[in-house]
VOGU-3710 file (C-alpha; in Angstrom, 3 decimals, decimal comma):
1> xxxxxxxxxx> 53,604/66,499/-33,276  50,689/66,472/-30,902  48,451/66,187/-33,329  49,953/63,012/-35,566  49,864/61,580/-32,021  46,210/61,937/-31,507  45,443/60,769/-34,791  48,060/57,362/-34,608  46,344/56,577/-31,427  42,903/56,803/-32,398
11> xxxxxxxxxx> 43,699/54,709/-35,138  45,073/51,853/-33,264  42,147/52,421/-30,815  39,714/51,678/-33,819  41,333/48,742/-35,063  41,273/47,145/-31,816  37,710/47,621/-31,368  37,057/46,337/-34,871  39,683/43,328/-34,113  37,746/42,709/-31,183
21> xxxxxxxxxx> 34,406/43,189/-32,430  35,245/40,792/-35,282  36,635/38,120/-32,685  33,956/37,804/-30,757  31,923/36,654/-34,629  34,452/33,820/-34,568  33,620/30,489/-33,550  35,816/29,345/-30,560  36,212/25,567/-29,218  34,904/25,027/-25,863
31> xxxxxxxxxx> 36,777/22,812/-23,357  35,723/19,102/-23,280  32,854/18,528/-20,430  33,292/15,442/-19,096  29,442/14,692/-17,822  29,579/11,232/-16,885  32,809/9,865/-15,537  33,689/5,917/-15,114  33,987/4,848/-11,483  36,154/2,257/-11,605
41> xxxxxxxxxx> 36,295/1,432/-7,467  33,246/-0,735/-7,096  33,308/-3,009/-10,295  31,743/-2,691/-14,013  29,124/-0,491/-15,140  29,605/2,480/-12,218  29,409/6,388/-12,873  30,050/9,277/-11,046  27,347/11,517/-10,313  27,743/14,675/-12,018
51> xxxxxxxxxx> 29,325/17,236/-9,607  29,331/14,549/-6,512  31,815/11,920/-5,504  28,710/8,990/-5,077  29,061/6,439/-7,486  25,679/4,320/-9,316  25,236/1,463/-11,307  21,354/0,559/-13,074  20,887/-2,714/-13,658  18,171/-5,292/-13,889
61> xxxxxxxxxx> 16,452/-7,601/-16,342  13,182/-8,206/-18,883  11,814/-11,735/-18,633  9,050/-13,836/-20,203  7,922/-16,695/-19,072  5,445/-19,434/-19,946  4,234/-21,886/-17,926  2,618/-25,273/-18,681  0,649/-27,290/-16,260  1,025/-25,034/-13,111
71> xxxxxxxxxx> -0,146/-22,327/-10,652  0,690/-18,748/-11,540  4,670/-18,651/-12,124  6,213/-21,096/-11,245  4,173/-22,746/-8,792  2,681/-26,668/-8,486  -0,933/-27,496/-9,554  -2,586/-26,305/-6,462  -5,602/-24,105/-4,763  -7,951/-22,989/-6,912
81> xxxxxxxxxx> -7,800/-23,420/-9,846  -5,039/-25,051/-10,912  -5,268/-28,266/-8,236  -8,949/-28,055/-8,991  -8,226/-30,280/-12,199  -11,438/-29,079/-14,182  -12,542/-27,262/-16,449  -11,852/-23,863/-14,595  -7,763/-24,646/-14,791  -5,533/-22,918/-16,494
91> xxxxxxxxxx> -3,291/-25,320/-18,828  -1,266/-22,715/-19,557  -0,084/-19,316/-17,764  2,371/-16,719/-18,890  3,943/-13,552/-16,618  6,003/-10,536/-18,086  8,205/-9,216/-15,281  10,728/-5,977/-15,903  13,504/-5,914/-13,146  14,849/-2,499/-12,579
101> xxxxxxxxxx> 17,695/-2,216/-9,647  19,913/1,318/-8,239  22,734/0,944/-6,536  24,883/3,664/-4,959  28,181/3,897/-3,157  30,114/6,894/-1,731  33,363/6,339/0,272  33,828/8,386/3,327  36,030/8,215/6,287  33,920/5,552/7,899
111> xxxxxxxxxx> 34,060/2,612/4,832  31,954/2,830/2,023  28,100/3,681/2,369  26,049/1,913/0,155  22,404/2,058/-1,281  20,560/-0,628/-2,931  16,871/-0,686/-4,356  15,300/-3,203/-6,742  11,822/-2,397/-8,415  9,719/-5,510/-10,127
121> xxxxxxxxxx> 6,986/-4,747/-12,605  5,132/-7,986/-13,534  1,673/-9,022/-15,694  0,581/-12,462/-15,047  -2,224/-14,524/-16,306  -5,638/-14,237/-14,910  -7,268/-17,221/-13,112  -10,961/-18,009/-13,151  -12,921/-18,190/-9,437  -16,238/-20,415/-9,104
131> xxxxxxxxxx> -18,682/-21,359/-11,957  -21,592/-20,083/-13,234  -20,739/-16,563/-14,019  -17,372/-17,309/-13,568  -15,317/-14,044/-12,814  -11,572/-13,818/-12,819  -8,508/-12,671/-10,544  -8,120/-9,160/-10,776  -4,811/-7,780/-9,652  -2,631/-9,317/-12,430
141> xxxxxxxxxx> -0,412/-6,303/-13,153  1,846/-6,100/-9,773  4,342/-3,751/-8,514  6,821/-5,292/-6,244  9,664/-3,740/-3,817  11,983/-6,597/-3,073  15,097/-4,645/-1,736  15,690/-1,431/-0,724  18,383/-0,940/2,346  21,165/1,689/3,482
151> xxxxxxxxxx> 24,664/-0,382/4,228  27,210/1,394/6,499  30,272/0,189/8,668  28,753/-3,464/8,729  25,264/-2,781/9,215  22,017/-3,122/6,977  19,288/-1,159/7,680  15,868/-1,676/5,096  14,380/-4,547/3,121  16,564/-7,649/1,350
161> xxxxxxxxxx> 17,394/-11,354/1,846  17,716/-12,843/5,109  21,184/-13,697/6,553  19,475/-17,127/7,408  18,926/-18,133/3,596  21,542/-19,651/1,562  22,795/-17,609/-1,090  20,683/-19,205/-3,914  17,538/-18,782/-1,853  15,269/-22,063/-2,922
171> xxxxxxxxxx> 16,977/-22,628/-6,079  19,927/-24,682/-5,667  19,965/-25,572/-9,262  16,844/-23,590/-10,906  13,525/-25,188/-10,295  10,221/-23,297/-9,241  9,336/-21,355/-6,309  7,927/-24,407/-4,156  10,992/-26,385/-3,092  10,868/-26,727/0,310
181> xxxxxxxxxx> 14,061/-27,808/2,261  14,960/-24,389/3,308  14,379/-20,515/3,813  14,023/-18,227/0,937  13,458/-14,594/1,283  14,336/-13,706/-2,312  11,814/-11,212/-2,122  13,161/-9,090/0,836  12,586/-8,628/4,668  12,509/-5,843/6,242
191> xxxxxxxxxx> 15,507/-5,857/9,325  18,796/-4,935/11,287  21,289/-6,653/10,551  25,285/-6,698/11,559  27,696/-8,803/9,479  31,783/-8,773/10,796  34,141/-9,832/8,380  37,177/-11,719/9,984  39,247/-12,224/6,351  39,396/-14,905/4,076
201> xxxxxxxxxx> 35,748/-15,118/3,536  35,061/-15,978/6,744  32,031/-13,879/8,500  29,401/-13,569/11,235  25,703/-11,918/11,147  23,046/-10,744/13,334  19,789/-9,546/12,911  17,013/-8,333/13,775  13,391/-9,485/11,139  10,271/-8,385/10,455
211> xxxxxxxxxx> 8,590/-11,986/10,051  5,092/-10,559/10,605  3,929/-10,725/6,864  2,513/-13,866/5,245  5,111/-13,454/2,765  7,688/-13,912/4,941  8,700/-15,924/7,491  4,969/-16,267/9,731  3,008/-19,323/8,526  -0,673/-19,737/10,376
221> xxxxxxxxxx> -1,027/-19,887/13,964  -4,814/-22,113/14,308  -7,306/-21,459/16,773  -8,721/-24,625/15,131  -12,340/-23,961/17,565  -13,186/-21,775/14,817  -12,472/-23,959/12,172  -15,036/-25,156/9,568  -16,143/-27,880/7,510  -15,891/-25,654/4,280
231> xxxxxxxxxx> -12,393/-24,602/5,487  -10,938/-27,936/6,533  -11,057/-29,164/2,923  -9,344/-25,873/1,350  -6,544/-27,387/3,921  -7,104/-24,316/6,521  -8,061/-25,935/9,963  -8,380/-23,199/11,907  -8,570/-19,034/12,296  -5,594/-17,872/11,399
241> xxxxxxxxxx> -5,087/-15,914/15,331  -1,542/-14,121/15,185  -1,692/-11,126/17,846  0,422/-7,836/17,755  4,198/-7,884/17,754  6,317/-8,308/20,489  9,184/-9,672/19,342  11,350/-9,355/16,301  12,884/-12,747/14,961  16,471/-12,656/16,152
251> xxxxxxxxxx> 18,722/-14,663/13,750  22,334/-15,418/13,569  24,708/-16,720/11,208  28,068/-17,963/10,220  30,138/-18,122/6,212  33,113/-19,488/4,906  33,372/-17,986/1,127  36,385/-19,354/-0,546  37,752/-20,579/-3,762  36,786/-24,475/-2,927
261> xxxxxxxxxx> 33,383/-23,263/-2,093  31,037/-22,372/0,672  29,534/-23,629/4,014  27,049/-21,528/6,245  25,538/-22,130/9,512  22,408/-20,408/10,962  20,071/-19,834/13,740  16,899/-18,580/14,724  14,415/-17,553/16,633  10,451/-17,074/16,031
271> xxxxxxxxxx> 8,119/-15,792/18,752  4,499/-17,070/18,604  2,294/-14,529/19,798  -1,495/-15,660/19,757  -4,408/-13,342/19,604  -7,603/-14,372/21,988  -9,436/-17,597/22,369  -12,990/-15,733/21,221  -13,960/-12,070/19,773  -12,923/-9,971/22,481
281> xxxxxxxxxx> -10,369/-9,807/25,229  -11,946/-11,353/27,875  -12,080/-14,579/26,653  -8,478/-14,905/27,761  -5,740/-16,122/25,158  -2,732/-18,766/25,177  0,625/-17,833/26,327  3,385/-17,031/24,258  5,384/-19,279/23,002  9,047/-19,496/21,298
291> xxxxxxxxxx> 9,587/-21,469/18,257  13,325/-21,735/16,438  14,636/-23,292/13,080  18,432/-24,305/12,444  19,853/-24,971/8,874  23,012/-26,140/7,075  23,774/-25,291/3,748  27,368/-26,466/1,675  28,433/-25,378/-1,971  31,396/-26,993/-3,119
301> xxxxxxxxxx> 33,184/-26,094/-6,543  35,604/-26,538/-8,687  34,580/-30,158/-8,707  36,130/-32,388/-11,255  33,629/-32,732/-13,883  33,675/-29,469/-15,630  34,547/-25,480/-15,443  32,093/-23,830/-13,382  30,049/-26,941/-12,286  28,454/-26,718/-9,124
311> xxxxxxxxxx> 26,672/-28,700/-6,262  24,456/-26,335/-3,442  23,011/-28,577/-0,471  20,959/-27,859/2,604  19,229/-29,161/5,156  17,322/-27,630/8,112  14,939/-28,351/11,359  12,033/-26,331/12,329  10,062/-26,213/15,971  7,726/-23,737/15,116
321> xxxxxxxxxx> 8,943/-21,719/12,710  7,551/-23,737/9,588  8,093/-20,993/6,956  12,339/-21,639/7,605  11,474/-24,921/6,225  8,192/-24,282/3,608  9,566/-20,993/2,682  8,209/-17,590/2,033  7,281/-18,512/-1,914  5,614/-22,371/-0,417
331> xxxxxxxxxx> 1,410/-22,224/-0,106  0,485/-22,209/3,675  -2,766/-24,041/2,972  -3,342/-25,557/-0,353  -5,901/-28,635/-1,944  -5,388/-30,767/-4,913  -7,721/-33,067/-7,366  -7,428/-36,357/-9,124  -9,371/-39,119/-10,398  -10,732/-42,036/-8,030
341> xxxxxxxxxx> -11,950/-45,314/-8,725  -13,861/-45,201/-5,445  -15,596/-42,079/-5,142  -16,721/-38,859/-7,017  -13,026/-37,580/-6,882  -9,778/-37,956/-4,991  -8,083/-34,606/-3,388  -5,245/-34,144/-1,370  -5,110/-31,203/1,092  -2,439/-29,662/3,571
351> xxxxxxxxxx> -2,231/-27,129/6,165  1,089/-25,766/7,632  1,042/-23,850/10,895  3,900/-22,852/13,215  1,621/-23,838/16,423  -2,339/-25,073/17,130  -4,199/-24,090/20,023  -7,964/-24,230/21,218  -10,405/-22,896/24,047  -8,245/-22,999/26,643
361> xxxxxxxxxx> -4,980/-24,542/25,524  -1,995/-23,264/25,132  0,616/-23,353/21,781  1,279/-26,924/20,272  3,938/-26,097/17,760  4,660/-27,513/14,756  7,920/-29,424/14,166  9,253/-29,795/10,294  12,604/-30,813/8,744  13,851/-30,679/5,265
371> xxxxxxxxxx> 16,963/-31,187/2,733  17,369/-30,106/-0,987  19,944/-29,411/-3,227  20,778/-29,788/-6,727  23,957/-30,081/-9,453  24,655/-27,828/-12,495  26,826/-29,113/-15,131  28,302/-26,929/-18,069  28,149/-28,940/-21,039  30,400/-25,518/-23,041
381> xxxxxxxxxx> 30,660/-21,991/-22,518  27,075/-21,271/-23,902  24,649/-24,383/-22,572  24,220/-25,627/-18,904  22,179/-28,170/-17,523  20,897/-29,092/-13,741  18,903/-31,622/-11,659  17,380/-30,975/-8,317  15,283/-32,135/-5,678  13,474/-31,665/-2,742
391> xxxxxxxxxx> 11,736/-33,424/0,552  10,190/-32,383/3,626  8,008/-33,515/6,533  5,620/-31,464/8,347  4,638/-33,447/11,907  1,791/-31,866/14,306  2,067/-32,272/18,058  -0,527/-34,983/20,109  -2,508/-32,053/21,309  -2,656/-30,026/18,032
401> xxxxxxxxxx> -3,364/-33,134/15,929  -6,061/-33,516/18,571  -7,501/-30,965/18,076  -7,352/-30,676/14,366  -9,227/-34,203/13,912  -11,882/-33,353/16,115  -12,825/-31,327/13,415  -12,127/-33,813/10,627  -14,500/-36,352/12,477  -17,599/-34,015/11,182
411> xxxxxxxxxx> -16,217/-35,181/7,816  -14,708/-38,038/7,659  -16,561/-41,335/6,182  -16,511/-44,425/8,441  -13,537/-46,263/8,780  -11,253/-42,952/7,818  -8,341/-42,018/9,801  -7,089/-38,819/10,499  -3,623/-37,140/10,316  -2,994/-34,016/9,187
421> xxxxxxxxxx> 1,252/-34,478/8,959  2,611/-34,716/5,643  5,823/-35,137/3,187  6,104/-32,992/-0,054  8,760/-33,785/-2,838  10,472/-32,193/-5,669  12,611/-33,164/-8,576  13,216/-31,641/-11,592  15,609/-31,078/-14,294  16,445/-28,106/-16,549
431> xxxxxxxxxx> 18,674/-26,532/-19,739  20,037/-23,468/-20,014  20,928/-22,158/-23,264  22,686/-18,771/-23,512  23,950/-17,715/-27,146  25,112/-14,699/-26,478  26,168/-12,822/-23,076  22,905/-11,546/-20,760  20,539/-13,751/-22,876  19,380/-17,184/-21,298
441> xxxxxxxxxx> 16,729/-19,650/-23,240  15,451/-21,984/-20,344  13,243/-25,119/-19,861  12,855/-26,282/-16,934  10,831/-29,662/-16,546  9,749/-30,178/-12,492  7,457/-32,954/-10,497  6,047/-32,296/-6,834  3,900/-34,780/-5,416  2,187/-34,161/-1,804
451> xxxxxxxxxx> 2,234/-37,430/0,220  -0,962/-36,969/2,745  -1,450/-38,921/6,208  -5,178/-38,945/5,983  -7,127/-42,292/4,787  -10,255/-43,600/3,815  -12,751/-40,634/2,536  -14,894/-37,337/3,083  -17,952/-36,302/2,964  -17,093/-32,656/1,475
461> xxxxxxxxxx> -18,904/-29,497/1,414  -17,602/-28,770/-1,501  -15,338/-25,701/-2,470  -17,534/-23,633/-4,879  -14,528/-21,244/-6,048  -13,197/-24,496/-7,573  -16,456/-25,485/-8,999  -16,363/-28,707/-6,507  -19,932/-29,917/-5,824  -20,961/-31,640/-2,173
471> xxxxxxxxxx> -20,041/-35,649/-2,751  -17,691/-38,220/-1,182  -13,945/-38,013/-2,154  -10,811/-40,372/-1,873  -8,230/-39,094/0,048  -5,043/-39,541/-1,185  -1,783/-38,712/-2,694  -1,663/-36,526/-5,229  1,284/-35,007/-8,077  1,988/-32,371/-9,953
481> xxxxxxxxxx> 3,781/-31,558/-13,403  4,970/-28,632/-14,339  7,401/-27,183/-16,996  8,847/-23,671/-17,269  9,725/-21,806/-20,486  11,904/-18,475/-19,763  13,637/-15,918/-21,951  15,703/-13,391/-20,329  17,432/-10,524/-20,523  20,132/-9,183/-18,180
491> x> 21,218/-5,579/-18,306
//
């Protein structure tokens, strides 16, 4: 019996081993693994990052622009060499741009922690500088970081639009990058901001902003004593004599954003801190002076003309803070040329500044005011048209004007009058066709006018980069007509 039991157990063990080996060779259906899980907490397009409780969303656009009669993308005809109005001027330019943004959000016991970054890659047409031989501008390929910030418990740390800005920046109904009449930080500004939410669409914000770069909120601060005739005819009235930073801009805003539309009131304080009167510190310096700006914005939705139609309006006044009106993408000095019946050609030029000083004087601030607005009408879900406009004035103080006009006297023709003040106006229309979702084709036509206040003529020393010779030029208002054609795919 013992022998029989041993044989039976041995046989059973052998069968188990053989059966196990055969089972190992058979395919086994693995449990499905959800590598990417949809995150519905923050809207469409968010996904959980695998292995974390952080949601992430990728987005952006690809854009192709063609500009007829402008200066780059999308500017009025000014400077070298769009404003030269000669054989160096491009009749058309183009841009290809790819925008990529990353948005992450994580729920915590203190609220949502958000990070956001927006990177822009562009290729722009080159321009011609000088003549005989001509040279092409370099740097047509550019990389931009427009937004890079962290938000937590009402605070924003990093680079993004300003709390002073209207939500539409300087595009109340589309239009060029050069509409005056309010601030614009669409390319971002470094800041620390806090926003308190009182519910029902009512918020209040405070911020400290770094406005010390030429592409943000800092216009020229001219030491007119260093001005030259060759600079003057390009709208540069002296050396741009900013000192180092002493204070960030201090901003506040209150906003009501509800179903009927939006209303916003913003204020800003801007420190004017100059360098020295001369080349070294022993020459002395003017005392600091504070500039300021105030702005109101209004958006009206659900108007009777059609579903989705909207009116956007804003107005601004500045004293020593010019770029809160003639905003970040508006040229801070420029010139334009056209024909003349009394001289070699006509010219108009303009110089923008926060303040002006000369040897031994204080800073004389520059005052501006402006308005802009737009109306968008939706003909159908696939077609929309808009009309927009802007108007702004810039006025120098008595002391600053006197300093600038001392330099003007060196080039003035007898009987000419000096006044560096100017007005600037823009009006335009556009139509957008959206054949399918997230694909749009735009045609935008704008007219810009420089209403300069000089009169008479000047003996210009010429502008080599614009191939302009030394000659007598009539001082005259100038106009620019520009069309933008755009194709854009959002994703």
